[in-house]
N, C-alpha and C positions, 0 to 999 in steps of 0.2 A: 760853347759848351751847353749841352742840354740840361734841363732841369734835373733829370734823374742823375746825370753825371755829377752835377754840382752837389746834389744831396749826398751821394756816395762819398765824394771828397770831404764834405763837411763832417760826415759821420766818422770817417777815418781820422781826420784831424782831432775831433773831440775825443776819440778813444785813445789815440797816441798821446794826447796832451795829459791824460790821466796817469801816465807812467806805465812802466813795465813791472809785472809782479816779480818781486825778489824772493818772496817766501810767504808762508802762512802758518799761523798757529791754529791747529784744528781743535775746536771745542764743540761739544754737543750738550753741555750743561754748565751751570755756574761752576767756577773753579779756575784753576791756573794752568798755564802751559808755556812752553818756550820753544824757540827755534833759533838756530844759528844761520845767519845769512851774510853775504858780502855786500856791503853798501858803499856808495860813493859819499863824499862829503856833500853837504847841502841838505835840502829839504827832503823829508821822508813823509809820504802820505799813507794814510790808513783807510782801508775799506773794510766793510763787513760783508760776509757771504752768509746770509741769514735765512732761517726757516723757523718761524715762531708763530704760535697762535695763543692768544690770551684773553681773559675776561677781566674787565675793570681797568683802572688806571695803573700804569707801570712806568718805572724809569729803570734803565739798564745802562751800565757803563763798563767800558774796557779801561783798566788802569795799566798803562804801558810803561815799561822801563827798558832802556837800551844800555848795554854794557859793552865796552871795548877794553881789552887788556885788563879785565878785572875791575875797571872803574866805571861808574855811571856816566854815560855819554849823552843821555837825553831822556825825557819823559813826556807823556801826553795822557790826557783823559778824553775818551771818545764816546759819543752817545749814538748807538746804532738805531735807536728808535726816534731820533730827532730828524731835523731837516737834512737831507742828503743832496748835495749840489749836483751829483752825477749818479746815474743808476743804469744798470744793465739787467735785463730780464726781470725787472721789478714788478711784483704784483702786490698791491696793498688793498685791504678791505677794512672798513670800519662800519659796523652795523650796530647801533646802540652801544652797549658796553663790550661787544665782541670785536676783536681786532686780529688781523693776521698780516704778516710781512714775509715775503719770500723773494730772494734775488740778491744781487750784489749792488752795493752803494758806497760811494765815497763819503766818508764821514767828515764833518767840519772840524778837523783837528790835524795837526802836523807836528813834527819834531825836526830839529835841525842838528845835523852832525857836523862837527868841526873837522873830523878826520875820517878818511875812507878806510875800509878794511873789514875784517871779520867782526860781526856784531851779534851779540846774543840779545834777542828780543823776547822779553818776558811779559806776559799779560795775565791779569786777573779779570774775569768777567763776573759781575755781581749786580743783582737788583738793588736799587736804592729804595724804590717803592715796589713791593712785591704785589703782583696782580692776584686776584681771587683764585684763579686757576691758570696754569700755563703748560703748554707743550712746546718744548724747545728741541727741535730736531738737529739744528745746525746753527753755529754762531762763530764761524771761522774769522779770525782777524787776518786780513790780507795786507801785506807790507808792499808798498809800491814806491818806485823811484824813477 
């Protein structure tokens, strides 16, 4: 196998290991949103599809709740500005106090579902520490399994 073929196989394995998109909650500002998706039992991974520019220090969090048959089935808190173990199309710049992030990244958080089936995923996106200025064009929460 050539080096190029090995690289293509490795990239395909890396992408498929990250799971298939089951749905997304579209956000373009702080606030809440929800989506109903059908999920299998087991681990649910959360990605961010982000386009943000900000000045100063900031913390941002998705607070996620999953409901099945009217009962809470799982929760997670995810940091889209933290370390992302996998990224696609990611462009990040940090110059002095100016920062920007654009692209998709797997956040270091998961939830586990005991039962498969229709699941309502609700999320709230909020700054913990608000930057001096911010332009948030996109902050979709992507559900993968």
